[in-house]
C-alpha positions as CSV (number, residue, x, y, z in Angstrom):
1,M,-21.8,19.5,-6.5
2,D,-23.5,22.6,-7.6
3,A,-24.3,22.4,-11.3
4,S,-23.5,26.1,-11.7
5,V,-19.8,25.6,-10.8
6,Y,-17.4,26.2,-13.7
7,T,-15.1,23.2,-13.8
8,L,-11.6,22.5,-15.1
9,S,-13.1,20.2,-17.7
10,Q,-15.4,23.0,-18.9
11,A,-12.5,25.4,-19.2
12,F,-10.6,22.9,-21.3
13,H,-13.7,22.2,-23.4
14,D,-14.4,25.9,-24.0
15,N,-10.8,26.4,-25.2
16,G,-10.9,23.7,-27.9
17,Y,-9.8,20.6,-26.0
18,T,-11.7,17.3,-26.5
19,T,-12.4,16.1,-23.0
20,G,-12.9,12.6,-21.6
21,F,-13.8,11.2,-18.2
22,F,-13.4,7.5,-17.2
23,G,-14.1,6.0,-13.8
24,K,-16.0,6.5,-10.6
25,W,-18.4,9.5,-10.5
26,H,-19.8,10.7,-7.2
27,T,-21.3,13.9,-8.4
28,G,-24.8,12.7,-9.5
29,E,-26.6,10.1,-11.6
30,A,-28.9,12.3,-13.7
31,H,-28.8,15.6,-15.6
32,P,-27.6,18.3,-14.7
33,L,-25.0,16.4,-12.8
34,L,-23.5,14.0,-15.4
35,P,-20.0,14.4,-16.9
36,D,-21.3,16.0,-20.1
37,D,-23.0,18.7,-17.9
38,F,-19.5,19.6,-16.7
39,G,-17.8,19.8,-20.1
40,F,-16.8,16.2,-20.8
41,D,-17.4,15.2,-24.5
42,R,-16.9,11.4,-23.8
43,Y,-17.4,9.6,-20.5
44,A,-17.8,6.3,-18.9
45,I,-19.0,6.1,-15.4
46,V,-17.9,2.8,-14.1
47,G,-19.8,0.9,-11.4
48,S,-18.3,-0.6,-8.3
49,E,-18.4,-4.3,-9.4
50,V,-14.8,-5.7,-9.6
51,M,-15.7,-8.0,-12.5
52,D,-18.1,-7.2,-15.3
53,A,-19.0,-3.7,-14.0
54,G,-21.9,-1.7,-15.0
55,C,-21.1,1.4,-17.1
56,R,-22.9,4.5,-18.2
57,T,-21.6,6.4,-21.2
58,E,-22.8,9.4,-23.1
59,S,-24.5,6.9,-25.4
60,G,-26.3,4.9,-22.6
61,K,-25.8,2.0,-20.2
62,T,-23.6,-1.0,-20.9
63,E,-21.5,-3.6,-19.1
64,L,-17.7,-3.7,-19.1
65,K,-16.4,-7.3,-19.5
66,G,-13.6,-8.6,-17.3
67,Y,-11.7,-6.8,-14.5
68,R,-13.1,-3.3,-13.9
69,E,-9.9,-1.3,-13.9
70,E,-8.5,-2.9,-17.0
71,A,-11.8,-2.4,-19.0
72,M,-12.0,1.2,-17.8
73,F,-8.4,1.9,-18.8
74,D,-9.1,0.3,-22.2
75,L,-11.8,2.9,-22.8
76,A,-9.6,5.7,-21.6
77,L,-6.7,4.5,-23.8
78,D,-9.0,4.3,-26.8
79,F,-10.0,7.9,-26.2
80,I,-6.4,9.0,-25.8
81,E,-5.3,7.1,-28.9
82,S,-8.1,8.8,-31.0
83,K,-7.0,12.2,-29.8
84,R,-3.2,11.8,-29.9
85,D,-2.8,14.4,-32.6
86,E,-5.2,16.9,-31.0
87,V,-5.4,18.8,-27.7
88,F,-7.2,16.7,-25.2
89,F,-7.9,16.5,-21.5
90,T,-8.5,13.1,-19.8
91,Y,-9.6,12.6,-16.2
92,I,-9.4,9.0,-14.9
93,A,-10.8,8.2,-11.5
94,T,-10.0,4.6,-10.5
95,R,-11.6,2.7,-7.7
96,V,-8.6,0.6,-6.7
97,A,-7.8,3.0,-3.8
98,H,-11.0,1.7,-2.2
99,D,-10.8,-2.0,-2.7
100,R,-7.1,-3.0,-3.0
101,P,-6.4,-5.9,-2.6
102,S,-9.8,-7.2,-3.8
103,P,-10.2,-11.0,-3.7
104,M,-11.5,-10.9,-7.2
105,C,-8.7,-8.8,-8.5
106,P,-6.5,-10.7,-11.0
107,P,-3.1,-11.7,-9.4
108,E,-1.0,-9.6,-11.9
109,Y,-2.7,-6.5,-10.6
110,K,-2.7,-7.5,-6.9
111,N,1.1,-8.0,-7.1
112,M,1.6,-4.4,-8.3
113,Y,1.0,-3.2,-4.8
114,A,2.1,-6.2,-2.8
115,D,2.5,-4.2,0.4
116,P,-0.5,-1.9,0.8
117,G,1.1,-0.6,4.0
118,E,3.8,1.2,2.0
119,K,1.9,4.5,1.3
120,N,5.0,6.7,0.7
121,N,5.8,5.1,-2.6
122,L,2.2,5.0,-4.1
123,K,2.5,8.2,-6.1
124,E,5.8,7.0,-7.7
125,Q,4.4,3.5,-8.4
126,Y,1.2,4.9,-9.9
127,S,3.1,7.4,-12.1
128,Q,5.5,4.7,-13.3
129,W,2.6,2.3,-14.0
130,W,0.7,5.0,-16.0
131,D,3.7,5.9,-18.0
132,E,4.2,2.3,-19.0
133,I,0.5,1.9,-19.9
134,L,0.7,5.0,-22.2
135,Q,4.0,4.0,-23.8
136,D,3.1,0.3,-24.3
137,N,-0.5,0.8,-25.4
138,V,-0.6,4.1,-27.2
139,G,3.0,4.9,-28.0
140,L,2.9,8.2,-26.1
141,T,6.0,9.2,-24.3
142,A,6.1,9.9,-20.6
143,D,6.6,13.6,-21.1
144,L,2.9,14.3,-21.1
145,P,1.7,16.6,-18.3
146,E,0.0,14.5,-15.6
147,R,-1.4,15.1,-12.2
148,F,-1.8,12.5,-9.4
149,H,-4.2,12.8,-6.5
150,A,-4.6,10.0,-3.9
151,D,-8.1,9.1,-2.8
152,P,-8.2,7.7,0.7
153,G,-12.0,7.2,0.5
154,F,-14.6,7.9,3.1
155,R,-12.7,5.9,5.8
156,A,-9.9,8.5,6.0
157,K,-9.9,10.4,9.3
158,L,-8.8,14.0,9.4
159,K,-6.4,15.1,12.1
160,K,-7.3,18.2,14.0
């Protein structure tokens, strides 16, 4: 990505929002291509390891303990909880679209998408899951604005 591009996160940041990014980051691994170069105040770039993933934050490198998606969401939820009475923008980029069902994925998460062939219902399942996470862990209601975009990964083939 061209570092001169003005991004959505920069627009939110420039208008008084605190911004957070959590998840996979395919834009670059050094300045000027890190999340804080694009308007994110807090970030956690999470590695591809399913368990005990490497993580780079605005403070430096660390390791997330346990299942990657759960640890990543814990970081995001901590951010959301700390900003619940302010305006904030959070971008969460999960890796599960690429490795579901992973052999190392805990059974309770594997079972959420028992039939990976059922693509039509993924948006609805994900939205319901996210609403439950926010309500159960942060006490926020499901009336928050949210946007879902699927990520088929590099294996997707475009039809002509």
